[in-house]
C-alpha positions in Angstrom: -16.8 14.6 52.8 -13.6 13.9 50.9 -14.0 13.6 47.1 -13.2 10.2 45.4 -9.8 9.8 43.7 -9.8 10.9 40.1 -8.9 7.4 38.8 -11.8 5.9 40.8 -14.2 8.5 39.5 -13.2 7.8 35.9 -13.6 4.0 36.4 -17.1 4.5 37.6 -18.2 6.6 34.6 -19.9 4.8 31.7 -18.0 4.7 28.5 -19.2 7.2 25.9 -21.7 5.8 23.4 -20.1 3.6 20.7 -19.3 5.7 17.7 -18.4 9.0 19.5 -14.8 8.7 18.3 -13.5 6.8 15.3 -10.1 5.3 15.9 -8.7 3.5 12.9 -6.0 0.8 13.4 -2.6 1.0 11.8 -1.6 -1.8 9.5 0.1 -4.6 11.5 -0.5 -2.7 14.8 -0.2 -4.7 18.1 -3.6 -5.2 19.8 -2.4 -3.6 23.0 -1.1 -0.6 21.1 -4.4 -0.1 19.3 -6.4 -0.4 22.5 -4.1 2.1 24.3 -4.7 4.6 21.5 -8.5 4.0 21.7 -8.4 4.5 25.5 -6.5 7.7 25.0 -9.2 9.0 22.6 -11.7 8.7 25.5 -9.2 10.0 28.1 -9.3 6.7 29.9 -6.6 4.2 30.9 -6.5 0.9 29.2 -8.1 -1.0 32.2 -10.8 1.6 32.4 -11.6 1.3 28.7 -11.9 -2.5 28.9 -13.9 -2.4 32.1 -16.4 0.1 30.6 -16.8 -2.0 27.5 -17.7 -5.0 29.7 -14.4 -6.9 28.9 -12.9 -9.0 31.6 -9.1 -8.7 31.8 -6.8 -11.6 32.8 -3.2 -11.0 33.8 -1.0 -8.0 33.5 1.5 -6.7 31.0 2.8 -3.9 28.8 3.9 -3.8 25.2 6.1 -5.0 23.7 7.1 -7.8 26.1 3.5 -8.9 26.5 0.6 -9.1 24.1 -3.1 -8.7 24.7 -5.4 -11.4 23.2 -9.1 -10.5 22.7 -11.9 -13.1 22.5 -14.1 -12.6 19.4 -16.9 -11.1 21.5 -14.4 -8.6 23.1 -13.1 -7.8 19.6 -16.6 -6.9 18.4 -17.2 -4.7 21.4 -13.9 -2.9 20.7 -14.9 -2.4 17.1 -18.2 -0.9 18.1 -16.5 1.5 20.5 -14.0 2.5 17.9 -16.5 2.9 15.1 -14.8 0.4 12.8 -16.0 -2.8 11.3 -14.8 -6.0 13.0 -13.3 -7.3 9.8 -11.3 -4.1 9.5 -9.7 -4.8 12.9 -9.1 -8.5 12.0 -7.2 -7.5 8.8 -5.2 -4.8 10.5 -4.2 -6.4 13.8 -2.1 -9.5 13.4 -2.6 -10.5 17.0 -6.4 -10.4 16.7 -7.4 -14.0 16.1 -10.9 -14.9 15.2 -11.8 -18.6 16.0 -15.3 -18.6 14.6 -17.1 -18.6 17.9 -20.4 -16.8 18.3 -21.5 -13.8 20.3 -22.4 -16.2 23.2 -18.8 -16.4 24.2 -17.5 -14.2 27.0 -15.8 -10.9 26.3 -12.3 -11.4 27.6 -8.8 -9.9 27.2 -5.8 -11.9 28.3 -2.2 -10.7 28.7 0.5 -13.1 27.8 4.3 -13.0 27.3 5.7 -12.7 23.8 9.0 -14.1 22.6 11.4 -11.3 21.6 11.4 -12.4 17.9 7.7 -11.9 17.8 7.5 -8.7 19.8 6.1 -5.5 18.3 8.4 -2.6 17.5 7.9 1.2 17.5 6.1 2.5 14.5 7.3 5.5 12.6 6.3 8.5 14.7 5.4 10.7 11.7 3.2 8.0 10.2 1.4 7.5 13.5 0.9 11.2 14.0 -0.6 11.6 10.5 -2.8 8.5 10.9 -4.1 9.6 14.2 -4.7 13.2 13.0 -2.1 14.5 15.5 -3.6 12.7 18.6 -0.4 10.7 19.3 3.0 9.8 17.8 3.3 6.5 19.7 2.3 3.0 18.5 3.7 -0.5 18.3 3.5 -2.7 15.2 4.3 -6.2 14.3 6.6 -5.4 11.4 6.1 -7.6 8.3 9.1 -9.3 6.8 9.2 -6.9 3.8 9.2 -3.7 5.9 12.0 -2.4 8.0 12.5 1.2 7.1 10.0 4.1 6.7 11.7 5.7 3.7 9.4 8.6 3.6 10.2 9.8 7.1 13.6 8.2 7.4 12.9 6.2 10.5 13.3 2.6 11.6 12.9 0.5 14.7 14.9 -2.7 14.1 14.6 -4.1 17.7 11.7 -4.3 20.2 14.0 -3.2 23.0 14.2 0.3 21.4 11.7 2.6 23.0 12.1 5.2 20.2 12.7 5.0 16.5 16.1 5.5 14.9 16.8 8.2 12.3 18.2 6.8 9.1 18.7 9.9 7.0 22.5 9.7 7.4 22.6 6.3 5.8 20.9 6.8 2.4 21.6 3.2 1.2 18.9 2.1 3.7 16.2 3.9 1.6 17.6 2.3 -1.6 17.5 -1.1 0.1 13.9 -0.5 1.1 12.8 0.0 -2.5 14.6 -3.2 -3.6 13.0 -5.0 -0.7 9.5 -4.1 -2.0 10.4 -5.6 -5.4 11.5 -8.8 -3.6 8.1 -9.0 -2.0 6.5 -9.6 -5.4 8.7 -12.6 -6.1 7.2 -16.0 -5.4 10.3 -17.1 -3.5 10.8 -13.7 -1.9 9.8 -14.5 1.7 11.8 -17.7 1.9 14.8 -16.1 0.3 14.6 -13.2 2.8 14.5 -15.6 5.8 17.6 -17.4 4.5 19.5 -14.3 3.7 18.7 -12.7 7.1 20.0 -15.8 8.9 23.2 -15.8 6.8 24.0 -12.1 7.2 23.2 -12.2 11.0 25.7 -15.0 11.3 28.3 -13.0 9.3 27.6 -9.9 11.5 27.9 -11.8 14.8 31.1 -13.5 13.7 32.6 -10.5 12.0 32.9 -12.0 8.6 33.1 -10.7 5.0 31.6 -7.2 5.5 32.9 -6.1 8.8 34.5 -2.8 7.8 31.5 -1.7 5.9 29.1 -2.6 8.7 31.3 -1.0 11.4 31.2 2.3 9.4 27.4 2.1 9.0 26.9 1.3 12.7 29.1 4.4 13.5 26.8 6.5 11.3 23.7 5.3 13.0 25.1 5.8 16.5 26.2 9.3 15.7 22.7 10.3 14.7 20.9 8.3 17.4 22.4 8.9 20.9 19.7 6.7 22.4 21.6 3.7 21.1 24.3 4.5 23.7 21.9 4.4 26.6 19.5 1.6 25.8 19.9 -0.4 29.0 21.7 -3.7 28.9 21.6 -4.2 25.1 24.4 -2.7 23.1 24.1 -0.7 19.9 25.8 -3.5 18.1 22.8 -5.8 18.8 20.0 -3.2 18.7 21.0 -1.9 15.2 22.1 -5.2 13.7 19.1 -5.7 11.3 19.5 -2.1 10.1 23.3 -2.3 9.7 23.0 -5.4 7.6 19.9 -4.4 5.7 21.3 -3.4 2.3 23.4 -6.6 2.1 20.5 -8.8 3.3 18.2 -7.4 0.6 20.9 -7.9 -2.1 21.6 -11.4 -0.9 17.9 -12.3 -0.7 17.2 -11.0 -4.2 20.1 -13.1 -5.6 19.0 -16.2 -3.8 15.4 -15.8 -5.0 16.4 -15.7 -8.6 19.0 -18.5 -8.6 18.0 -21.4 -11.0 16.7 -24.5 -9.3 19.5 -26.7 -10.8 23.1 -25.4 -10.5 24.9 -28.4 -12.0 27.6 -30.6 -10.5 29.1 -27.7 -8.5 26.2 -26.0 -6.8 28.3 -23.2 -5.2 30.9 -22.0 -7.7 28.7 -19.8 -10.0 26.4 -18.4 -7.2 29.4 -17.4 -5.1 30.8 -15.3 -7.8 27.5 -13.7 -8.5 26.8 -13.1 -4.8 30.2 -11.5 -4.3 29.5 -9.2 -7.2 26.0 -8.3 -5.8 27.5 -7.6 -2.4 30.2 -5.4 -3.9 33.0 -7.6 -2.8 36.1 -8.0 -5.0 37.1 -11.1 -3.2 34.6 -13.5 -1.8 35.7 -17.0 -0.7 33.6 -18.1 2.2 34.8 -21.2 4.1 33.1 -24.6 3.5 31.5 -24.2 6.9 30.0 -20.8 6.0 26.2 -20.7 6.3 26.0 -19.5 2.7 27.7 -22.7 1.5 25.4 -24.7 3.7 22.4 -23.0 2.1 23.5 -23.5 -1.5 24.2 -27.2 -1.0 20.9 -27.9 0.7 18.5 -25.5 -1.1 15.3 -27.1 -2.4 
């Protein structure tokens, strides 16, 4: 009699008792990424893990284009298998929403599409390897607004379309910007200033304004050290590396915007423009009236 296929045999095996392996989540890790690592610890595929845990899966998908939502009951079962407390999972996984329902609810997992601006990106491979005790170097995280670069290992993943991290060691100003970014995090207006600054520098970058020569040089440095930027499918290196290329100036602009006084007098743009130009290292800085920075300064709360 022919033996059953290996995959079918695995699917029929009961999951090892909860607590055999302890798999800790990364901070801000995508739910599907964490479950994939948990399945790997048991030498199972993700569908096999969920089926063995009694979790019903709806839909199909893969990270980062799709996200996996767990019901509260399913999340508690996953926590038991992983030997971590449910509240630890809730704090670590941004996509794990607890709606307060009781254990009586069904254990379900549902795949759903994720907008690109909310998609997870590759985590630093060295951080993942250390966190998993060498089990893997692959994980996907929902990067928080104050974290773009791993300064310790000189890696970054500025775009979810990148399937590998970028090496940033050839651009030392990125690590300097990271440390300034952490100081901005502690400012009460830090998050809002960062969002505004990022929108402004993105517009400058896309329209080749003010800092074009500096940004072209930085992009060339990144492409030279990361050949995968040349073969990343339909997206160009110009787009894939944009957030990284503009990062030092975005941080400098955000820190300046966060510390501007609330009332700037009768001419709300004159003084800030001189200060901003200085912070950006520009000898001449005269943005047009239609520039997004002008718009922000005139309408800021």
